[in-house]
Structures are given as C-alpha cells and as structure tokens.
N, C-alpha and C positions, 0 to 999 in steps of 0.2 A: 249461278254466277254472282248474284248480289251478295250471297253469303261469303263467297271467296273474296270478293272485294272488301267486305267488312273485316274479314280475318286479316287480309293483307294490310289494311289500313291500321288495324290495331297493332299488328306486328311492327309496322313501320314506325308508328308513334312510340312504341315501346323501345325499339332499337335506338331511335333518335334521342329519347329521354335518357337511356343508358349512356349513349355517347356524350350527351351534354353533361351528365353527372360525372362521367370519367374526366372530361376536359376540365370541369370546374374543380374537381378534386385535385387534379394535377396542378392547376393554376394556384390553388390555395395551399397545397402541401409540398410542392417541389419548386425549386428555384435554382438558378445557376450558382455554382460555387463561387464564393467571394474570396479572392486571393489578396485582399488588403491585409497587410501584416498586423499582427497583434499590437505592435507598438504604435500603430496609427489609431487605435480605438481609444475613445475618451476614458475608458476604464483603466487604461495603462497609466495615464497621467494622474488619475485619481488615486490609484494604488501607490504610486511613487510619492505623492504628496503625503499620504497617510504614513508611509515609512519615514519620510523626512520628519514629520511631527513626532513619531515614536522615538526617533534618534535623539531628539531634544529632551523628551520627557522620561525616557526609560532609565531606571537606576536599579542596581542590584543591592541586596541586603547583606550585610556582613554575616558570615557564619559565626555561630556561637560555640561550635565544637566540630570535631572532624566528622566526616561522613559516616552515618549509620545506615545499615542496609538490612532489609528483611526480604524474604522471598516466599513464593508459594506457586503451586500448580493445582488447578481444579479441573476435574474430568468433565467433559461435555459430550462424551460419546453417547449417541442416542440408543435407546433400548430396542427400537424397531427400525427396519430399513427405511431410508428416506432418499429422495432425489439428491444427486450431488451437484456441486457447482464447479464449473471449469471447462466443460466441453458441451457445446450445443448439439453435437452429433449424437449424444446419448438420448436425446428426446425424452427427458424426464425419467429415464430408467433409474430405479432405486439400487443402492448398493446391495450386494448379495453376500458379503462377508466383511469382517473387520480385520484388515491386515495389521493395523495398530490403532490404539485408542487416541482420541484427540483431546486437547486440553486448552485452558487459558493459563498462561504463565505470566507471573508478575514480579517485578522488583520494586520495592518502595525504598526511597532514599531520603534521608533527613540530615540537615546540618545544624539543627537547633533553632534556625530561623525560618526555614522553609522545608516543605516536604513535597515530593513528587512521586508519581507512580509511572513505571514503564510497563506496558501491557502488550503482550503478543498473543493473538488467537490463532489456533491451528485451523484456519479457514482460508478460502480464496482471497478475500479482502476483509477488512473490518467494515461490516455493512453500514451504510448511512442510516438505515432504519434503526439500527441498534444505537448508533451515535445520537440519534434524535431523542431517545428516551433515557439515555445514560445519565444525564445530569441529575435527574430526580433520584436515581439509585445511588449516586456518588455523594450527594449533599449530606446525608446523615453521617458519612464517614469523614467529613471535612475535606472532600475532594471535589473537583469540578473538571471541566475540559481545559481549564487554564493551568492545571497542574497534573494532568494525566496524558501521557504520551502514548498514543495508540499505534498498533501495527498488526501485521499478519504474516504468516509464513508463505502464503500464496500457493498452498497445495490445491491442485485441480481435482483432488479426490476426497474433498471434505464435504460437509453437509450444505445443502441449499435451503430453500423455503424462506429466505429472509428478504427477497426483493419483491417490490410491487410492480405494477404495470407490465410492460412487455417482458421484463426479466422473468416473470412467472412461467412463461412458455419455454424458458431455457433452463432455469435452475430450480423449478418446482414451485407449485402454488404457494403464495404468501401465507405464512402461518404465524399469527401473532404470538402464539405460545413459544415458538422457536426464538423469536426476537426477544421476548421477555426473558426467556431462559438465559440467552447469551448475555444480556445486560445485567441480569442478576448475578450470573457467575463471574463476570468481570468485577462487580462490586465485592463479591465474596472473596475473590482472589486478592483484592487490595486489602480487605479486612484481615485476612489471614497473614499476608506479608507484613502488615503493620504491627502484628502481634509478636514478631520474633526479631526485632531490630537489634543489631549489634554493631559496635565500632568496626569500621572496615577501611581497607586501603585499596585504591583503584590502580590498575595498570592497563595500558593500551598497547595494541599491536596491530600491524597492518602487513599482511603476508601476500605476496603475489603468487597466484596459482593459475596461470594462464591456460594450462592444459585442461582445466575442468570447465571452461566456459567458452562459448562460441557466439558470434553475431549471426542471428538467424534472419536478419533483415537484408544485410549486404554481404555478399560473398567476400570472405577475407576482410570483413569490416572490423573497425576498432571495437575493443571491449574494455570494460573496467575489470581487471582480473583479481582484484584484492578481496581477500577474506579480512574483514574488519572485526576486531575483537576487543572486548573489555573484560579483563579478569579481575575478580574481586576477592580479596583475602579478608575473612572476618576474624574477629578476635578469638573465636573458638577453634581456629585453625581450619575451618571449612572453606572451600574454594567454590566460587560461583563464576559463571561465564555467560556473557552476552555475545552473540555472533550475528554477523550480517554478511550476505554474499549476493552477487548479482544474477546468478543463473536461475531461470525459471524452475519452479518445482514441478516439472512435467516429465519425470522419468517414466511414469505409467502412461499407457495409451488410452485413447477414448473408449476402447473396447473393454478396458480393465475396470470392473465395477466394484472393486474392494474399497472400503473406507480406509484412507491412509494419509499420513503426514508427509509422504514422499521422502525425498532425501533429507530435508531438514529434521524430520523425526528420527531417522536412523542416526543422524549426526549427533543430536543432543543425547540420544540413548547411549551412544558409544562413549561420549565424554562422561556421562553419569555412571557408566560401568567401570570407568578408569580414573577414579580419584576426585571427580567433581561432584559436589553435593547437589548442585542445581545448574542446569544449562538452559538458556532460551535462545531462540533464533528469530530474526525479523528480516523479511525480504528487503534487499537493498534496491538499487536502481536497476530494475529488472527488464525494462523495455528493450526489446531486440536481443536480449541475452538469454541463451538456453544452455542447459547442461551439455557437456561434450564427452559423453562416455563412449567406450568402444561399442556398446550395445544398449538399447533402451529396454524398458521393462523393469522387473524387480531387480535384475542384476545391476541396473543403473543406480538404483537407490543405494545399494551397498557399495558400489564403486565410488560414487560421489562422496559418501560418508567416509570411506577409507581414505580417499585422497585428501579431503579437507582436514580430517582429524590428524593424519600423519604429518602433513605440512605444518599445521599449527604447533604440534608438539615439538617438531624440529626447530621451531623458531621461538620457543619459550624463553630462551636466554636473551631475546631482544625486547622483552617487555619493558615499557617505560612507565615509571610511576607518575601518577597524577598528584601533584602537590597541593593544589588549591582546592578548598572545599566549598567554594562559592556555588550556589544553585540559582539558576534563573531560567524561567520558561516563558515563552510567548506563544499564544494561540491566536492566530490572526486570520480573519476572513479575507479571502482574496477575490477581487473583482475581475470578471472575465467578460470578453465580448460575447456576441450571440453564438450559441452552438450551431454547428453545421455538419451534420453527419452525412458523409458522401455515399450516395447509392451508385454513382458512376464517377469517374474522374472529373466530370464537368457538372454534375447535378447533385444537389443536396436536399435533404429533408428540411423543411422550414422549422425554425426554432420552436414555434408553438406546438407542432406535432411531436417533435422530439420530447419536449417537456411533458406533453400529455401521455406519451408512451412510457417514459421512464421516471416521471415524477420530478419534483424540484427539491433539492437538498443543498444546504450551504456548503461551499468548498472553502477550505482553509489550509494554511501552512503552519508548521510548528517549528520552534527552535528550543532545544533544551541544552543548557550549558551546565556541565558538571566540572568545575575547575577549567582545565585546558582541554576538556573533551566537549565536543558540540555535536548533538544529534539534530538533523534537519528532516522533518517529516513532510511528505508530499501526498496529495489526494489523487494518486494516479499510478499507472505504470510509468515510472519516470526513467528516462534513458540514462544508462551508465556513461554514455558519451558526453554528458554534461559534467560528470564528476571531476575531470581534471581541472576545470576552472575553479570549482569549489575547493578542491584539495590545494590548489596553488594559493588561493586566498587564505585558506586556513594556515598554510605554512608561513605566509607573511605575517599572520596575526598570532603565530605560535599556538595554534589550536589543532587538535586532531579531529577530523570531520568524518561523520558517518551519515550518509543519506539513506533514508528508508522510504518505502512506498506504502500506500494503503492506510492512511492515517485516520480513517473514519469518514472521509468524503470520497467521492470518485468522479473524475472528469475524463476518463478514457486514457489513451496512450499519449505521451508527450515525447516526441522524437525530434532530432535536429531538423531545422527548416528545409535543408537541402534534400531531405527525403520525402517531402510532402506529397509528391506525385509518384513515388515508387509504388509499383503494383504489388501490394502486400496488405493483408488485412489490418496490420498494425497502423499503417499509414493511410488506409482508405476507410474501411468500416469502423475501426476503433479509434480513429483520430477525430475527435469531436469538435475541435476548436480551430480557429484560423491559423494559417502558417505563422510560425514564430512564437506560438504560445509557450513552447518549451523554453525558448530563450528568455521570454518574459518571466516565467516562473523562476528560472535560474537567476535572473537579475534580482528578483525579490528575495530569494534565499541568500544571495550574496550580501544584500543589504542587512538582512536579519543577522547573519553571521557577524558582520561588522558591528552592528548595534550591541549585541551581547558581549562581544570581545572587548569593546572599548568603553563599556559602561563602568560606573563605579558607585 
C-alpha cells in the first residue's frame, strides 16, 4: 500500500508539473489577437516621416545616353533530387523528375549615369537568407541592393532548403551550400548580362486577361486581370520581354513531385520559341489570385501559357514607347508593428516565439523608375486588390506601374483589411501582421511612386 501511495504521489506531482509547464508555456507563447489597426502603431508614423524626408532629399541623375540593355539566364537546376518549396503537404518529399529546368534570369539596364539589374529567380520566393549574403557577392560587380531589383516566379515546384527555423520542416533542411549557390548565380547572371549591353528602346503594354485568373479567397471576388509587359528592342534587332501576372503559379498539385517552373516557365519558353531572344517573368500581386484553367495539372501549365501568349501577341499593336531614359531606384527598409500569427481567429503566437521559429530578416520595399515605367517591389504575397489605387496614381503621374511580390524579404500575405477574419489560410495562418498592414504598405508604395515621379 505504501508503495502504491508513493507511485500515486510521484504521478500526481509529475502531472501537476506538466500542467503547470503547459499553462506557463501558453501564457508566455499565446495571447489574444490584437485588432489595433496598423496605422495606429508608432512604426506607421515613423515610416511616413522617413518618406517625407526622402521626398525632400531625393533627386534623379540626368541620363548621358539612351538606355542600354544586357540580358542573361543561368541554370540553377540541381544535379540530385531535393525537397521542394510550396506545399507543406509534401512533408519534405524530394522531386522525382525534372519537368523543366530552373534558372536565374537578369536584365541589366544602363543610361550612362546609372546602372541597375532586374533579377528573377525560378523559385517560390527570393529567400531572405540569400538576400542577406547577396551584397558581398554583388559588390565586386559594382552592384548592391540599392540598384538590384529582385523577384521570383513563385513556382510551388522549385527547390527548397533555403529557409531556417520552422521553415526547414516544410521546405527542406537548411543547406548553406544551396543558399551560397543561389547568391553566386545571381551575381553571375548580372556579370553576364553586363557583358552584352546594347542601345535599346523600351515599350510597355497592359493587357486585360480576366479569364485566366480567379479570386481564391472570396467567391466572385475582385481580381487584377492584367498581364503587364515591357518589350525591349535592341540595336541588333533582338527582342527581349519582361512579363508579370497576378495568378499564382500553382497549376501542379501537391502530389506532383516534378521540378518545374509551372506556367511562367512554359510562357517564357513559348515566347523564346517565337521570335523573342530572351523572356523573363516575375510574379505580380498574387495574394488571393489563382490560375483559372478548365483543369489543373500539367494541362493547366500549357493552357495558361497559351492564353497569356496569344492575348499578348494580339495586343502588340498597342505597345507604347518609353521616351525618357532616366533611371532611379530606391531600396527602403519598412518599419512594421509586432507580428501576430493567428492560431485561431482569436489567439495568436507571441512575437518572440514567431521570431524564434522563423528568424529575423529585414523587410523592405523597392521602387525602380525607368523613364515613365515604374516597378514597385514588395516583400510579401501582395494582393492584386490593392493595384487599382496604384494604377490610378500612376495614371495621374503619367507612369506605367508594375507591382511585383517576393523582393528578397518576406512578411506573409497582405490582403485588404475587410478580409482579416475570413476563414482562409491566407487571412489566418499566413497573415502575420495587424489588420490594415496591406493598406499601410500601399500608402508607402504610393508615396514612393510620387517621389520618383516628381523628382528631378
């Protein structure tokens, strides 16, 4: 009997200890969701003050000659199977075949006074771990993050192993060799593009293709249906093309384990087989936007590429020439409130735990002005529902605007505030910051657009 009492006492103490530990863990790691809007956070005013100062200080440099352009693509296809990034359901499964090779694609643009690079990686995102070491790779080439505009195609069937912390359990154990390789190949692509510069003329186009995109967050919700394009004619008669669209590159299913660029890859290949020397794609404002094919899978890849290429070619007579050869770029850190990843609609993970799990990397926004063309880069899955405001401002300022996602930082999904409590992973698990953060970022982008448009 005494033995049983001792055993019972030990069990009771153990259970109570576990209970206390669980309660303490919950107290220190979980808290109620804070619904204070982003514009009420002190970081909001700090950022707007910084933008006001930039408006007073920023000046562009006059071009010394017309725009010169070089281009390159560098293969980053691994020689052995790796885990892919894009679907947690795969549970670290490695790709079992190569549907199509993956690349880093780059345009280098020079006007005699300034030189910039536009780089798109055939990856899910441009990983923050890569961005962190990239400046050292770029410096010998005369580049930095201040004149390198980064993006990705957002394929969910490209390589992983570039994330630290909890990301490793989704997209593959962190591999420093992969991160180094990606940074080195970005630098190599810029080096190659810088070696074949030629005088060039730029043209822009914006084609509505609503049948190819759908709102996956809200039934019959709004979409940004535009394929945005920059066509470049070089003095050797070669034609280059930069494309951006809002539909997620998720034609393939989570069960499909082929390495692939998804529909952006088929699209650029189709153009390069039909008269274009070089084509690159960069994911646009993709939050809540999915492809809208009759059927998903590999047939979706071809259907999307066919639709976008055909509509573009039908609209080539509407190309508008870019007459100004001014170049200006701003790479600006953005201040944010405390992260709050929701585990239920009413409970969040505390900021310290989120940072411990995913690491801390700087977030920033970019603006790149090429005459009357302006690219705006965001560190997130940015919602196309914000684009009409930026398009409208661009029209007022006589600028053609292209918004892109995944600029080398990552802060989750940014969707309109009215969807903050919608039951969807975009607005729950992947919405990492307070309500109104999307509107806040849009305000910052609007001000950057105004700054580069009105500078002299």
